[in-house]
Structure formats: C-alpha cells, structure tokens
VEXTORLUM-722521 format. One record per residue (C-alpha): residue in three letters; x, y, z. Coordinates in steps of 0.5 Angstrom, whole numbers, plus 500, padded with zeros to 3 digits. Layout:
<recs>
+------+-----+-----+-----+
! resn !  px !  py !  pz !
+------+-----+-----+-----+
!  ALA !   X !   Y !   Z !
...
+------+-----+-----+-----+
</recs>
This chain:
<recs>
+------+-----+-----+-----+
! resn !  px !  py !  pz !
+------+-----+-----+-----+
!  MET ! 545 ! 488 ! 493 !
!  ARG ! 539 ! 485 ! 489 !
!  VAL ! 533 ! 489 ! 488 !
!  ALA ! 526 ! 487 ! 486 !
!  ILE ! 521 ! 492 ! 483 !
!  ARG ! 514 ! 491 ! 482 !
!  VAL ! 510 ! 495 ! 478 !
!  PRO ! 503 ! 494 ! 475 !
!  GLY ! 501 ! 492 ! 469 !
!  TRP ! 497 ! 497 ! 466 !
!  PRO ! 492 ! 496 ! 461 !
!  THR ! 493 ! 502 ! 457 !
!  GLN ! 496 ! 506 ! 452 !
!  PRO ! 497 ! 514 ! 451 !
!  ARG ! 492 ! 518 ! 456 !
!  TRP ! 489 ! 512 ! 459 !
!  CYS ! 488 ! 513 ! 466 !
!  CYS ! 488 ! 508 ! 472 !
!  MET ! 484 ! 509 ! 478 !
!  VAL ! 483 ! 505 ! 485 !
!  VAL ! 477 ! 504 ! 489 !
!  CYS ! 481 ! 501 ! 495 !
!  GLY ! 482 ! 502 ! 503 !
!  PHE ! 489 ! 503 ! 502 !
!  TRP ! 495 ! 503 ! 497 !
!  PRO ! 494 ! 497 ! 492 !
!  TRP ! 501 ! 492 ! 491 !
!  HIS ! 501 ! 493 ! 484 !
!  GLY ! 506 ! 487 ! 483 !
!  ASP ! 501 ! 483 ! 485 !
!  CYS ! 496 ! 485 ! 480 !
!  GLY ! 499 ! 481 ! 474 !
!  TYR ! 496 ! 485 ! 469 !
!  GLN ! 500 ! 482 ! 464 !
!  SER ! 495 ! 479 ! 459 !
!  THR ! 492 ! 481 ! 453 !
!  LEU ! 486 ! 485 ! 453 !
!  PHE ! 480 ! 484 ! 449 !
!  TRP ! 475 ! 490 ! 446 !
!  SER ! 468 ! 489 ! 446 !
!  THR ! 465 ! 494 ! 440 !
!  GLN ! 460 ! 497 ! 445 !
!  PRO ! 462 ! 500 ! 452 !
!  THR ! 458 ! 496 ! 456 !
!  MET ! 460 ! 490 ! 461 !
!  PRO ! 462 ! 484 ! 456 !
!  LYS ! 460 ! 477 ! 458 !
!  LYS ! 466 ! 473 ! 460 !
!  ASN ! 467 ! 466 ! 456 !
!  ALA ! 463 ! 461 ! 459 !
!  ALA ! 469 ! 456 ! 459 !
!  ALA ! 473 ! 461 ! 463 !
!  ARG ! 468 ! 462 ! 468 !
!  THR ! 467 ! 455 ! 469 !
!  ALA ! 474 ! 453 ! 471 !
!  LEU ! 475 ! 459 ! 475 !
!  PRO ! 473 ! 460 ! 483 !
!  LYS ! 466 ! 462 ! 484 !
!  PRO ! 465 ! 467 ! 489 !
!  GLY ! 463 ! 462 ! 495 !
!  VAL ! 470 ! 459 ! 495 !
!  ARG ! 474 ! 465 ! 494 !
!  LEU ! 476 ! 466 ! 502 !
!  GLU ! 478 ! 459 ! 502 !
!  LEU ! 483 ! 460 ! 497 !
!  LEU ! 485 ! 466 ! 499 !
!  THR ! 487 ! 464 ! 506 !
!  ALA ! 491 ! 458 ! 503 !
!  ARG ! 495 ! 463 ! 499 !
!  ARG ! 496 ! 468 ! 504 !
!  ASN ! 499 ! 462 ! 509 !
!  ALA ! 503 ! 460 ! 503 !
!  ARG ! 506 ! 467 ! 502 !
!  MET ! 507 ! 468 ! 510 !
!  ALA ! 511 ! 461 ! 510 !
!  ARG ! 516 ! 464 ! 505 !
!  SER ! 520 ! 468 ! 510 !
!  ALA ! 520 ! 471 ! 517 !
!  HIS ! 520 ! 478 ! 513 !
!  ALA ! 514 ! 476 ! 509 !
!  TYR ! 511 ! 474 ! 516 !
!  VAL ! 512 ! 480 ! 519 !
!  ARG ! 509 ! 484 ! 513 !
!  GLY ! 503 ! 479 ! 513 !
!  ASN ! 501 ! 479 ! 520 !
!  THR ! 500 ! 486 ! 522 !
!  THR ! 495 ! 483 ! 528 !
!  ARG ! 501 ! 480 ! 532 !
!  PHE ! 504 ! 487 ! 532 !
!  TYR ! 498 ! 490 ! 535 !
!  GLU ! 497 ! 485 ! 540 !
!  TRP ! 504 ! 487 ! 542 !
!  LEU ! 502 ! 494 ! 543 !
!  ASP ! 496 ! 492 ! 547 !
!  SER ! 501 ! 488 ! 552 !
!  ILE ! 506 ! 493 ! 554 !
!  GLU ! 506 ! 497 ! 560 !
!  ASN ! 503 ! 504 ! 560 !
!  HIS ! 508 ! 509 ! 559 !
!  ALA ! 513 ! 504 ! 556 !
!  LEU ! 513 ! 508 ! 550 !
!  PRO ! 513 ! 516 ! 549 !
!  GLU ! 506 ! 519 ! 548 !
!  GLY ! 507 ! 523 ! 541 !
!  PRO ! 503 ! 528 ! 539 !
!  ALA ! 496 ! 526 ! 536 !
!  VAL ! 497 ! 526 ! 529 !
!  TRP ! 495 ! 521 ! 523 !
!  ILE ! 499 ! 515 ! 523 !
!  CYS ! 500 ! 510 ! 518 !
!  GLY ! 498 ! 504 ! 523 !
!  ASP ! 502 ! 499 ! 519 !
!  CYS ! 508 ! 502 ! 517 !
!  HIS ! 513 ! 497 ! 514 !
!  ALA ! 518 ! 498 ! 509 !
!  GLY ! 514 ! 495 ! 503 !
!  ASN ! 508 ! 500 ! 505 !
!  LEU ! 513 ! 506 ! 502 !
!  GLY ! 514 ! 507 ! 495 !
!  PRO ! 514 ! 512 ! 489 !
!  VAL ! 507 ! 516 ! 489 !
!  ALA ! 505 ! 521 ! 483 !
!  ASN ! 501 ! 527 ! 484 !
!  ALA ! 496 ! 529 ! 478 !
!  GLN ! 501 ! 533 ! 475 !
!  GLY ! 506 ! 528 ! 475 !
!  ARG ! 511 ! 530 ! 480 !
!  VAL ! 514 ! 524 ! 484 !
!  GLU ! 516 ! 523 ! 491 !
!  ILE ! 517 ! 517 ! 496 !
!  GLN ! 511 ! 517 ! 500 !
!  ILE ! 507 ! 512 ! 505 !
!  ARG ! 502 ! 508 ! 500 !
!  ASP ! 498 ! 503 ! 504 !
!  LEU ! 493 ! 507 ! 509 !
!  ASP ! 488 ! 501 ! 511 !
!  GLN ! 490 ! 502 ! 518 !
!  THR ! 491 ! 509 ! 519 !
!  VAL ! 488 ! 513 ! 525 !
!  ILE ! 490 ! 519 ! 529 !
!  GLY ! 495 ! 515 ! 534 !
!  ASN ! 502 ! 515 ! 537 !
!  PRO ! 507 ! 517 ! 532 !
!  ALA ! 512 ! 512 ! 535 !
!  HIS ! 508 ! 506 ! 533 !
!  ASP ! 510 ! 508 ! 526 !
!  LEU ! 517 ! 508 ! 527 !
!  ILE ! 517 ! 502 ! 531 !
!  ARG ! 513 ! 498 ! 526 !
!  LEU ! 518 ! 501 ! 520 !
!  GLY ! 524 ! 499 ! 525 !
!  LEU ! 521 ! 492 ! 526 !
!  SER ! 521 ! 491 ! 518 !
!  LEU ! 528 ! 493 ! 517 !
!  ALA ! 530 ! 489 ! 522 !
!  THR ! 527 ! 482 ! 520 !
!  ALA ! 530 ! 484 ! 513 !
!  ALA ! 537 ! 485 ! 515 !
!  ARG ! 536 ! 478 ! 519 !
!  GLY ! 533 ! 475 ! 512 !
!  SER ! 540 ! 478 ! 509 !
!  ASP ! 544 ! 474 ! 514 !
!  LEU ! 547 ! 481 ! 516 !
!  PRO ! 550 ! 481 ! 523 !
!  GLY ! 546 ! 483 ! 529 !
!  VAL ! 551 ! 489 ! 530 !
!  THR ! 548 ! 491 ! 523 !
!  THR ! 541 ! 491 ! 526 !
!  VAL ! 544 ! 496 ! 532 !
!  HIS ! 547 ! 501 ! 527 !
!  MET ! 540 ! 500 ! 523 !
!  MET ! 536 ! 503 ! 529 !
!  GLU ! 541 ! 508 ! 530 !
!  ALA ! 540 ! 510 ! 523 !
!  LEU ! 533 ! 510 ! 523 !
!  ALA ! 533 ! 514 ! 529 !
!  ASP ! 537 ! 519 ! 526 !
!  GLY ! 533 ! 520 ! 519 !
!  TYR ! 527 ! 520 ! 523 !
!  GLU ! 529 ! 526 ! 528 !
!  ARG ! 532 ! 530 ! 522 !
!  ALA ! 525 ! 531 ! 520 !
!  PHE ! 523 ! 535 ! 526 !
!  ASP ! 529 ! 539 ! 526 !
!  ASP ! 529 ! 545 ! 523 !
!  THR ! 536 ! 546 ! 523 !
!  SER ! 538 ! 539 ! 520 !
!  ASP ! 540 ! 539 ! 512 !
!  HIS ! 537 ! 533 ! 509 !
!  THR ! 541 ! 533 ! 503 !
!  ASP ! 546 ! 528 ! 505 !
!  ILE ! 540 ! 523 ! 506 !
!  GLN ! 537 ! 525 ! 499 !
!  ALA ! 544 ! 524 ! 496 !
!  GLU ! 545 ! 517 ! 499 !
!  LYS ! 538 ! 514 ! 497 !
!  PRO ! 539 ! 506 ! 498 !
!  GLU ! 540 ! 503 ! 491 !
!  ALA ! 533 ! 500 ! 491 !
!  VAL ! 530 ! 507 ! 492 !
!  ARG ! 534 ! 509 ! 486 !
!  VAL ! 532 ! 504 ! 482 !
!  VAL ! 525 ! 504 ! 483 !
!  MET ! 525 ! 512 ! 482 !
!  ARG ! 529 ! 512 ! 476 !
!  GLU ! 524 ! 507 ! 473 !
!  ALA ! 518 ! 511 ! 476 !
!  LEU ! 520 ! 517 ! 473 !
!  ARG ! 521 ! 515 ! 466 !
!  ARG ! 515 ! 511 ! 465 !
!  SER ! 509 ! 514 ! 461 !
!  TRP ! 503 ! 511 ! 458 !
!  GLN ! 506 ! 509 ! 452 !
!  GLU ! 511 ! 505 ! 455 !
!  LEU ! 507 ! 502 ! 459 !
!  ALA ! 502 ! 500 ! 454 !
!  GLU ! 508 ! 497 ! 449 !
!  GLU ! 511 ! 493 ! 455 !
!  ARG ! 505 ! 490 ! 458 !
!  ILE ! 499 ! 490 ! 452 !
!  GLU ! 499 ! 485 ! 446 !
!  ASP ! 493 ! 488 ! 444 !
!  VAL ! 489 ! 494 ! 446 !
!  GLU ! 482 ! 492 ! 447 !
!  PRO ! 479 ! 493 ! 454 !
!  GLN ! 477 ! 487 ! 457 !
!  ILE ! 479 ! 484 ! 463 !
!  PRO ! 482 ! 477 ! 462 !
!  LEU ! 480 ! 472 ! 467 !
!  GLY ! 485 ! 467 ! 470 !
!  LYS ! 490 ! 467 ! 476 !
!  ARG ! 489 ! 474 ! 478 !
!  PHE ! 482 ! 476 ! 476 !
!  TRP ! 476 ! 471 ! 478 !
!  PRO ! 469 ! 472 ! 475 !
!  LEU ! 464 ! 476 ! 479 !
!  SER ! 457 ! 474 ! 481 !
!  LYS ! 451 ! 477 ! 477 !
!  SER ! 449 ! 481 ! 484 !
!  GLU ! 457 ! 484 ! 484 !
!  ARG ! 456 ! 486 ! 477 !
!  ARG ! 450 ! 490 ! 478 !
!  GLU ! 453 ! 493 ! 484 !
!  ILE ! 459 ! 496 ! 481 !
!  ALA ! 455 ! 498 ! 475 !
!  ALA ! 450 ! 502 ! 480 !
!  LEU ! 456 ! 505 ! 483 !
!  PHE ! 459 ! 509 ! 477 !
!  GLU ! 452 ! 511 ! 476 !
!  LYS ! 453 ! 516 ! 482 !
!  ARG ! 455 ! 523 ! 480 !
!  THR ! 459 ! 523 ! 486 !
!  VAL ! 463 ! 517 ! 484 !
!  ALA ! 464 ! 518 ! 477 !
!  ARG ! 466 ! 525 ! 477 !
!  LEU ! 473 ! 523 ! 480 !
!  ALA ! 474 ! 520 ! 473 !
!  THR ! 473 ! 527 ! 470 !
!  GLU ! 476 ! 531 ! 475 !
!  LEU ! 483 ! 528 ! 474 !
!  ARG ! 483 ! 529 ! 467 !
!  SER ! 480 ! 536 ! 467 !
!  GLU ! 474 ! 533 ! 463 !
!  ASP ! 467 ! 536 ! 463 !
!  GLU ! 463 ! 534 ! 470 !
!  ALA ! 457 ! 532 ! 466 !
!  ALA ! 461 ! 527 ! 461 !
!  LYS ! 458 ! 520 ! 461 !
!  VAL ! 462 ! 514 ! 465 !
!  THR ! 461 ! 507 ! 463 !
!  VAL ! 463 ! 501 ! 466 !
!  LEU ! 466 ! 496 ! 461 !
!  ASP ! 468 ! 490 ! 465 !
!  ALA ! 470 ! 488 ! 472 !
!  ALA ! 473 ! 482 ! 475 !
!  TYR ! 475 ! 480 ! 482 !
!  TRP ! 482 ! 482 ! 483 !
!  VAL ! 486 ! 477 ! 487 !
!  LYS ! 491 ! 481 ! 491 !
!  GLY ! 495 ! 481 ! 497 !
!  CYS ! 494 ! 478 ! 504 !
!  SER ! 491 ! 485 ! 507 !
!  SER ! 485 ! 484 ! 502 !
!  LEU ! 483 ! 477 ! 505 !
!  GLY ! 476 ! 477 ! 506 !
!  ARG ! 474 ! 484 ! 503 !
!  LEU ! 471 ! 486 ! 497 !
!  ARG ! 476 ! 487 ! 492 !
!  TYR ! 475 ! 488 ! 484 !
!  ALA ! 478 ! 491 ! 478 !
!  VAL ! 474 ! 495 ! 474 !
!  LEU ! 475 ! 498 ! 467 !
!  LEU ! 471 ! 505 ! 465 !
!  ASP ! 470 ! 509 ! 459 !
!  VAL ! 469 ! 516 ! 459 !
!  ASP ! 464 ! 520 ! 455 !
!  GLY ! 465 ! 514 ! 449 !
!  ALA ! 472 ! 516 ! 448 !
!  ALA ! 474 ! 508 ! 449 !
!  LEU ! 472 ! 507 ! 442 !
!  ASP ! 478 ! 512 ! 440 !
!  GLY ! 483 ! 509 ! 445 !
!  ASP ! 483 ! 515 ! 450 !
!  ASP ! 480 ! 516 ! 457 !
!  LEU ! 480 ! 509 ! 459 !
!  CYS ! 480 ! 508 ! 466 !
!  LEU ! 482 ! 502 ! 471 !
!  ILE ! 479 ! 502 ! 477 !
!  ASP ! 481 ! 497 ! 483 !
!  ILE ! 475 ! 497 ! 488 !
!  LYS ! 477 ! 495 ! 496 !
!  GLU ! 473 ! 495 ! 502 !
!  ALA ! 475 ! 499 ! 508 !
!  VAL ! 474 ! 496 ! 514 !
!  GLN ! 475 ! 497 ! 522 !
!  ALA ! 482 ! 499 ! 523 !
!  ALA ! 486 ! 495 ! 528 !
!  ALA ! 491 ! 500 ! 530 !
!  PRO ! 491 ! 503 ! 536 !
!  ARG ! 488 ! 510 ! 536 !
!  TYR ! 488 ! 516 ! 542 !
!  ALA ! 482 ! 516 ! 546 !
!  GLY ! 478 ! 522 ! 545 !
!  VAL ! 480 ! 524 ! 538 !
!  SER ! 475 ! 526 ! 533 !
!  MET ! 476 ! 521 ! 526 !
!  PRO ! 471 ! 520 ! 521 !
!  ARG ! 466 ! 514 ! 523 !
!  ASP ! 466 ! 511 ! 516 !
!  ASN ! 472 ! 507 ! 515 !
!  ALA ! 473 ! 509 ! 507 !
!  GLN ! 473 ! 517 ! 510 !
!  ARG ! 478 ! 515 ! 515 !
!  VAL ! 482 ! 512 ! 510 !
!  VAL ! 482 ! 518 ! 505 !
!  GLU ! 483 ! 523 ! 511 !
!  GLY ! 489 ! 520 ! 513 !
!  ALA ! 492 ! 519 ! 506 !
!  ARG ! 491 ! 527 ! 505 !
!  HIS ! 495 ! 528 ! 512 !
!  LEU ! 500 ! 523 ! 511 !
!  ALA ! 501 ! 522 ! 503 !
!  PRO ! 498 ! 528 ! 500 !
!  PHE ! 500 ! 526 ! 493 !
!  LEU ! 496 ! 520 ! 494 !
!  GLY ! 490 ! 523 ! 498 !
!  ASP ! 488 ! 528 ! 493 !
!  ARG ! 487 ! 522 ! 488 !
!  MET ! 482 ! 518 ! 493 !
!  ARG ! 475 ! 519 ! 494 !
!  ALA ! 470 ! 515 ! 499 !
!  ALA ! 464 ! 511 ! 497 !
!  ARG ! 459 ! 505 ! 498 !
!  LEU ! 459 ! 499 ! 495 !
!  ALA ! 454 ! 493 ! 497 !
!  LYS ! 453 ! 497 ! 503 !
!  ARG ! 460 ! 497 ! 505 !
!  SER ! 465 ! 502 ! 505 !
!  VAL ! 470 ! 503 ! 499 !
!  VAL ! 475 ! 508 ! 497 !
!  ILE ! 476 ! 510 ! 490 !
!  ARG ! 483 ! 513 ! 488 !
!  GLU ! 487 ! 514 ! 481 !
!  LEU ! 493 ! 510 ! 479 !
!  LEU ! 498 ! 513 ! 475 !
!  PRO ! 504 ! 510 ! 471 !
!  GLN ! 509 ! 513 ! 476 !
!  ASP ! 506 ! 509 ! 482 !
!  MET ! 510 ! 503 ! 484 !
!  LYS ! 512 ! 498 ! 489 !
!  LEU ! 519 ! 498 ! 492 !
!  THR ! 521 ! 491 ! 495 !
!  ILE ! 528 ! 490 ! 498 !
!  GLU ! 530 ! 483 ! 498 !
!  GLN ! 537 ! 483 ! 500 !
!  LEU ! 541 ! 488 ! 504 !
!  THR ! 548 ! 489 ! 504 !
!  ARG ! 551 ! 493 ! 511 !
!  ASP ! 551 ! 499 ! 507 !
!  GLU ! 545 ! 499 ! 504 !
!  ALA ! 541 ! 497 ! 510 !
!  MET ! 544 ! 504 ! 513 !
!  LYS ! 542 ! 508 ! 508 !
!  ALA ! 535 ! 504 ! 507 !
!  ALA ! 533 ! 506 ! 515 !
!  ARG ! 536 ! 513 ! 515 !
!  PHE ! 532 ! 515 ! 508 !
!  LEU ! 525 ! 511 ! 510 !
!  ALA ! 525 ! 514 ! 517 !
!  LEU ! 526 ! 521 ! 514 !
!  VAL ! 520 ! 520 ! 509 !
!  VAL ! 516 ! 517 ! 515 !
!  GLY ! 518 ! 523 ! 519 !
!  LYS ! 516 ! 528 ! 514 !
!  ALA ! 509 ! 525 ! 514 !
!  HIS ! 508 ! 526 ! 521 !
!  ALA ! 512 ! 533 ! 522 !
!  ARG ! 507 ! 536 ! 517 !
!  GLN ! 502 ! 535 ! 521 !
!  MET ! 505 ! 539 ! 527 !
!  ASP ! 506 ! 546 ! 529 !
!  ASP ! 513 ! 548 ! 531 !
!  ILE ! 512 ! 547 ! 539 !
!  GLU ! 509 ! 540 ! 538 !
!  ARG ! 515 ! 538 ! 533 !
!  LYS ! 520 ! 541 ! 538 !
!  ALA ! 517 ! 537 ! 544 !
!  TRP ! 517 ! 531 ! 540 !
!  LEU ! 524 ! 532 ! 538 !
!  GLY ! 526 ! 533 ! 545 !
!  GLU ! 523 ! 527 ! 547 !
!  LEU ! 526 ! 522 ! 542 !
!  ARG ! 533 ! 525 ! 544 !
!  ARG ! 532 ! 524 ! 551 !
!  ARG ! 535 ! 519 ! 555 !
!  ARG ! 540 ! 516 ! 550 !
!  SER ! 545 ! 511 ! 553 !
!  LYS ! 553 ! 512 ! 552 !
!  THR ! 553 ! 505 ! 548 !
!  LEU ! 547 ! 506 ! 543 !
!  ASP ! 545 ! 513 ! 539 !
!  ALA ! 538 ! 511 ! 539 !
!  PRO ! 532 ! 512 ! 544 !
!  PRO ! 532 ! 506 ! 549 !
!  TRP ! 525 ! 505 ! 548 !
!  LEU ! 526 ! 504 ! 540 !
!  TRP ! 531 ! 499 ! 541 !
!  LYS ! 528 ! 495 ! 547 !
!  SER ! 521 ! 494 ! 542 !
!  ILE ! 525 ! 492 ! 536 !
!  VAL ! 529 ! 486 ! 540 !
!  GLU ! 522 ! 484 ! 543 !
!  LEU ! 518 ! 484 ! 537 !
!  VAL ! 524 ! 481 ! 533 !
!  SER ! 524 ! 475 ! 538 !
!  GLY ! 516 ! 474 ! 538 !
!  HIS ! 515 ! 475 ! 531 !
!  GLU ! 521 ! 469 ! 529 !
!  ALA ! 517 ! 465 ! 534 !
!  GLY ! 511 ! 466 ! 531 !
!  TYR ! 514 ! 465 ! 524 !
!  LEU ! 516 ! 458 ! 526 !
!  GLU ! 510 ! 456 ! 529 !
!  HIS ! 506 ! 459 ! 523 !
!  CYS ! 511 ! 454 ! 518 !
!  ARG ! 509 ! 448 ! 523 !
!  ARG ! 502 ! 449 ! 522 !
!  TYR ! 503 ! 450 ! 514 !
!  SER ! 507 ! 444 ! 514 !
!  LEU ! 502 ! 440 ! 517 !
!  GLU ! 496 ! 443 ! 513 !
!  ALA ! 500 ! 442 ! 507 !
!  GLY ! 501 ! 435 ! 508 !
!  ALA ! 494 ! 433 ! 510 !
+------+-----+-----+-----+
</recs>
C-alpha cells in the first residue's frame, strides 16, 4: 500500500503557535511552507521585495490562475474529480425522488464528508484523534448524506487502485458496519481501533511524535518571521494589508491568540506579515490569506509567533433540513458545526468579519495533519471503510440522545437483503454516483484537454 502524508510546513520553533482563520479545516499539504523565513527586526508588517512582487500574480488575476490550477488537479484522476467537484454530489441529492433515502435525526453533518476531509486533529492540550477536519459545508441535515459521500469517496479510491467491483461491494458492507457500531451501545470498537488502515497508522505515528522543535528543524532553514512570496504565497494589495491589520486590532479576534496559550488577555497582538495563500479547490474565488502574528513582542525572543490562515466562509451548498435553526452568519455556522462534529477543532475556532465578509479563525497545531490514501489493497480498503465510517458515526452519534440513536440504528439495519449486508439505499446511491461522476470526470478531461490545447 502506498500512503501519502501531507503535513504543513510550519514557520516555527519551540512554543510558536500556528492558527487558522478559515471556513474549514485547511489542507496543510497544499501550504508549501518549506521556504526560508526572513525576520524583520521590528514587529510590523514588512514590505516585500519589489522584484518578487512584480513577478507574482496581482489580486485581479488570481481567480483565472486558481481556476486553471483547480481544473488541472481535477483532471488527474476520477478520485481527485470527486474530491474537487462537491457540487455534482449536491445536484444528485436534489435529483433523487423523495424518500429514496431515510430521514435521519436532525444533527450537524459535515456536508462534504469525503475521506480526505478526515485526519488527525489535536486539542489545546495536545490530545490527538482522527476527526472531521473540513467543515466548510456543515449544516443541520440528514446524516445519511455524510455516509453516502464517504462511500462515494472510498469507492472511487478503490477504482483508482484497480480493485475489482466485488471489493467495492465488501467495502460498502464494512462502511455500514463501522458506521452502525457508533450507534450501538452494546458494540465493542476495539477490533476496529486495533485494525486501523496503514494510512491512518502512519499519519497518527507522525502526528503524535511531532513537536514544535522537530517541525522547526524539518521545515525552516532560518527562523526569521517573514512569509516568502512564491508559488504558494502571493502578494497582497494595500487594501488587503490594511484590512488584515485592522482585523487583529479587535480584541475579540486578538484574544484567541492569547487564550490558547494562557497569556494575559491584554497582551498586544501585532501583525508581522501577510500574504495571499494559494490553497486547494475549495478556496477558489474566496478570501484566503496567511498571516504571521507576534504576541506581546515575544517574537523578538523567538517565542509566541502565530501563523494565521484566513479563509472566507460562504453559503453552504449542502442540503439542510427545513425549519431548523442555524446561525445566519456563515462563519458562525462553520464554528458551531465544528463544535458539534469535531470538538478538538471547534474549540480552537472563532468567527469574525474581514472586508465585510465572514471568516473563521482557528489555531493550527503540529499534530494536525492531512491523510491522503493514494493506493488501496483489498485488505486496506476494508479497514479504511470500517474505521473512517466509525469516526463519522461517532461525530453524528454524540449529538443524539439514546432514543434517537436506537431509532437511527434500527433504520440503518432495516430491509437488508440476503446478498448484501448494507442498507440497500446506500448501495444504490453509490452505484448511481460512481457512474455519474465517472462520466463527469471524462467530460471534464475532454474540456480540459481542449482548453489546454487552445
């Protein structure tokens, strides 16, 4: 089995802090923070090298370049297309007949629950668990949607690994088994925890061993806090820099940097540097910035430097239940969903406003990593399906009372056939979605090829 582990390149040394202002958990593997950091002797936002700024994209052309990058990524494989084209999944949900899926309890769901959106997440005390990491699309809705989205992701990964269709059938049975166990009070999860897929084992070992010192030694050739402009970081406009500086002058925002390290709430938080952060497909057309903060002047001593990732939170496209009460502000919606689905992450997030848009603030820790499964064997496919479904099931189950959990479990186990040990609606949904996304992927590749050759 081949495993790709993507981790953030952290501009840090011991006791440095990394934070995120974003609408969902960032894909750290895309941050590319492997360049040298340079230090301005004063804790103020430095001016970038004029030649570097001239050679890099201006704010007005970002969308065109990012669109091209997204299209190229989605053309790499059907699995990449599924990850990058969430809209097609929602269109399918809108197209199916009423009552084709069971209506589960009204709980917060991820909304875009593909396998890449799960991974190690640490709390403020350093405890690490596999949880949902991307909550851009979180809403109060039908938990069945998350299970189907996860199943689609794993099914396309299996096809990309050239596994036979029979393996996909067994994967869906394992998926159902893992998910259902989260709602069964009599079920023992020991075997699933003991048989984690190798991808999870590797990334957890890496996450648990990582410290600020190791991250600094691995990623930084110099410890001077200035964001290097280049492939991953582009220059800001003057207005963007002013807005970012103003954001952290607000005590409600700056307080997060002090609270998470038990500092005095009155400690001064200063923006040292900022840049546009080139990230994954979901960032297309949205505010996305990397920001370096100094807390109470300690950056001069090499301590308490914070990296902030700013991402805009926009209207969720995921279907929600009618009549439910959710925050109207999109950033507040993301934070509230995170607190229910991924407490380790939600406790480190705050909602704010930047340039009259909603953004979410959260802290990054060394243990927060992205899990990417590139190749699956038959055995690993079973383990991955069962384990990741258990993670999602726990996120749903913790929001339900005993009666709701028992009722939902009964619905999941209803009408099983003699030839498939999984809900029939789950299997039918996966078959339809895989075929539809495969067709969509080929059409995307055709258009991409034509545009590339133009």
